[in-house]
C-alpha positions as CSV (number, residue, x, y, z in Angstrom):
1,M,2.1,20.2,-12.2
2,S,3.5,17.6,-14.5
3,A,4.2,14.0,-13.3
4,P,7.2,13.5,-11.4
5,A,10.0,11.6,-12.5
6,H,10.6,8.4,-10.8
7,E,13.9,6.9,-9.8
8,V,12.7,3.7,-8.8
9,G,12.4,1.0,-11.3
10,E,8.7,-0.3,-12.8
11,L,6.4,-2.3,-10.5
12,G,6.7,-5.8,-10.9
13,W,4.9,-8.7,-9.9
14,H,5.5,-11.9,-7.8
15,A,2.9,-14.5,-8.3
16,Y,2.2,-17.0,-5.3
17,P,0.0,-20.3,-6.3
18,A,-3.4,-21.2,-5.1
19,G,-2.5,-23.3,-2.0
20,V,-3.7,-24.1,1.8
21,R,-1.3,-21.7,3.7
22,Q,-1.0,-21.3,7.4
23,I,-3.0,-18.3,8.9
24,G,-3.0,-16.5,12.0
25,H,-0.8,-16.4,15.3
26,D,0.6,-19.3,17.8
27,A,1.1,-18.5,20.9
28,A,3.8,-20.7,21.2
29,D,5.8,-18.8,18.6
30,S,6.5,-15.6,20.9
31,N,5.4,-14.2,24.1
32,F,3.0,-11.5,22.7
33,A,0.0,-11.4,20.2
34,Y,-3.5,-9.5,20.0
35,D,-6.0,-11.8,20.8
36,N,-7.6,-11.2,17.0
37,E,-4.5,-12.8,15.8
38,M,-4.6,-15.6,17.6
39,G,-5.7,-19.0,16.7
40,R,-3.3,-20.3,13.7
41,H,-5.3,-22.4,11.4
42,R,-4.8,-23.2,7.6
43,Q,-6.9,-21.4,4.8
44,F,-6.9,-21.8,1.5
45,I,-5.7,-18.8,-1.0
46,E,-6.4,-18.7,-4.6
47,A,-3.7,-17.6,-6.5
48,F,-2.7,-13.8,-6.6
49,Q,0.2,-11.7,-7.4
50,I,1.8,-8.9,-5.4
51,A,3.9,-6.0,-6.0
52,D,7.5,-6.1,-5.6
53,R,7.9,-3.0,-4.0
54,P,5.6,-0.2,-2.1
55,V,4.1,2.2,-4.0
56,T,6.1,5.7,-4.4
57,N,4.8,9.1,-3.4
58,G,5.3,10.1,-7.0
59,E,2.9,7.4,-8.3
60,F,0.2,8.3,-5.7
61,L,0.7,11.9,-6.9
62,T,0.0,11.0,-10.5
63,F,-3.1,9.0,-9.1
64,M,-4.1,12.7,-7.5
65,Q,-3.0,14.7,-11.0
66,A,-5.1,12.4,-12.8
67,G,-8.2,13.3,-10.4
68,G,-8.5,10.6,-8.2
69,Y,-10.1,12.7,-5.4
70,D,-12.5,13.6,-7.8
71,K,-13.8,10.7,-9.4
72,P,-16.0,8.3,-7.6
73,D,-15.6,5.7,-9.9
74,Y,-12.4,4.8,-7.8
75,W,-13.8,4.8,-4.4
76,L,-15.9,2.7,-2.1
77,S,-19.1,4.5,-1.1
78,D,-18.0,5.1,2.2
79,G,-14.5,6.2,1.3
80,W,-16.3,8.9,-1.4
81,A,-18.6,10.2,1.2
82,T,-15.4,10.4,3.5
83,V,-13.8,12.3,0.9
84,K,-16.5,14.6,0.4
85,A,-17.5,15.3,4.0
86,E,-14.0,16.0,4.9
87,G,-12.6,17.6,1.7
88,W,-9.6,15.2,1.1
89,K,-7.5,16.4,-1.9
90,A,-4.1,14.6,-0.7
91,P,-2.7,12.1,1.9
92,L,-3.1,13.4,5.6
93,Y,-0.4,16.0,6.1
94,W,0.4,16.7,2.6
95,V,0.3,20.6,1.5
96,E,0.8,22.1,-1.9
97,R,3.0,25.5,-1.9
98,D,3.6,27.2,-5.1
99,G,2.7,24.4,-6.9
100,V,5.0,22.2,-5.1
101,W,4.0,19.1,-2.9
102,H,5.3,18.9,0.8
103,H,4.8,16.9,3.5
104,Y,4.9,17.2,7.6
105,T,7.8,15.4,8.9
106,L,9.2,15.4,12.6
107,S,11.8,17.7,10.4
108,G,9.1,20.2,9.6
109,L,7.6,20.8,6.4
110,V,9.9,19.1,3.6
111,P,9.3,18.6,-0.3
112,V,7.8,14.8,-0.9
113,D,10.4,12.3,-2.1
114,V,8.6,10.9,-5.1
115,N,10.6,8.0,-4.8
116,A,9.9,7.1,-1.0
117,P,6.9,4.7,-0.1
118,V,3.3,6.6,0.1
119,C,2.6,7.1,3.7
120,H,-0.1,8.2,6.1
121,V,-3.3,7.2,3.5
122,S,-6.1,5.9,4.7
123,F,-7.8,2.5,3.5
124,Y,-10.1,3.9,1.3
125,E,-7.2,5.9,-0.3
126,A,-5.4,3.0,-0.9
127,D,-8.2,1.3,-2.0
128,A,-9.2,4.3,-4.3
129,Y,-5.3,4.1,-5.8
130,A,-5.5,0.5,-6.2
131,Q,-8.6,0.7,-8.4
132,W,-7.0,3.5,-10.8
133,A,-4.2,1.5,-11.0
134,G,-6.1,-1.6,-12.3
135,A,-5.4,-3.3,-8.9
136,R,-6.4,-4.4,-5.3
137,L,-5.3,-4.5,-2.4
138,P,-4.6,-7.5,-0.9
139,T,-6.6,-9.8,1.6
140,E,-5.5,-10.0,5.4
141,A,-4.9,-14.0,4.4
142,E,-2.8,-12.7,1.4
143,W,-0.8,-10.2,3.1
144,E,0.0,-12.6,5.8
145,A,0.8,-15.2,3.9
146,V,3.7,-12.9,1.8
147,A,4.5,-11.4,5.5
148,R,5.5,-14.8,7.2
149,Q,8.2,-15.5,4.2
150,V,9.8,-12.3,5.8
151,P,12.7,-13.1,7.9
152,P,12.1,-11.0,11.1
153,A,15.5,-9.6,11.6
154,W,14.6,-7.4,8.1
155,Q,11.6,-6.0,9.6
156,L,13.0,-4.8,12.8
157,R,15.8,-2.7,10.5
158,R,13.0,-1.1,9.0
159,T,12.2,1.8,11.4
160,R,11.4,4.1,8.9
161,P,10.2,4.6,5.1
162,S,13.2,4.2,2.4
163,S,13.1,4.2,-1.5
164,A,10.5,2.4,-2.5
165,G,12.9,0.8,-4.9
166,R,14.6,-1.5,-1.6
167,G,12.9,-4.7,-2.5
168,C,10.3,-5.9,0.1
169,P,6.8,-7.0,-0.1
170,G,4.2,-4.9,-2.3
171,R,1.1,-2.7,-1.1
172,I,-1.2,-3.5,-3.7
173,Q,-1.7,-6.8,-5.9
174,R,-3.8,-8.3,-8.8
175,G,-5.3,-11.8,-8.1
176,A,-4.7,-14.2,-10.9
177,E,-8.0,-13.9,-12.8
178,T,-8.7,-10.2,-12.7
179,D,-5.6,-9.3,-14.2
180,V,-5.7,-6.3,-16.5
181,R,-2.3,-5.5,-17.5
């Protein structure tokens, strides 16, 4: 099966300069937070870039077709052990029928929308994809610094994934010193 055509644009990158950022949750901000989120503090974050949109199912399918689940070089050792032990070949809920990838949804089994954000991948799968793509996953501090810039009202409207082409914070990023593109 050939790589799918993508309707979303090329993956772009937003640069974030090095600097000290506020990380963590301040109890005065709201009436709820998990204990591991408490204690807002300042943290220095190196310069980095983050994708301007999520990775699509089509992009992840290209990783799969390139042997992503068969090449240990992309995987963390724990992840590769899990791939082998569990027989992973695709994201959770994906099945191939007559050469077409489908996934289970609340509406039943439907063809994978190549333009929708990839969902139901483990940390290991996301990291392997990022390695394959010449990138890396953001650190917790980097992700939080980016997420703080997204207005809460925007987050509330996002009750389900839609086309990855609708601008939002990305899922993979590359460091200023590890730029391979």
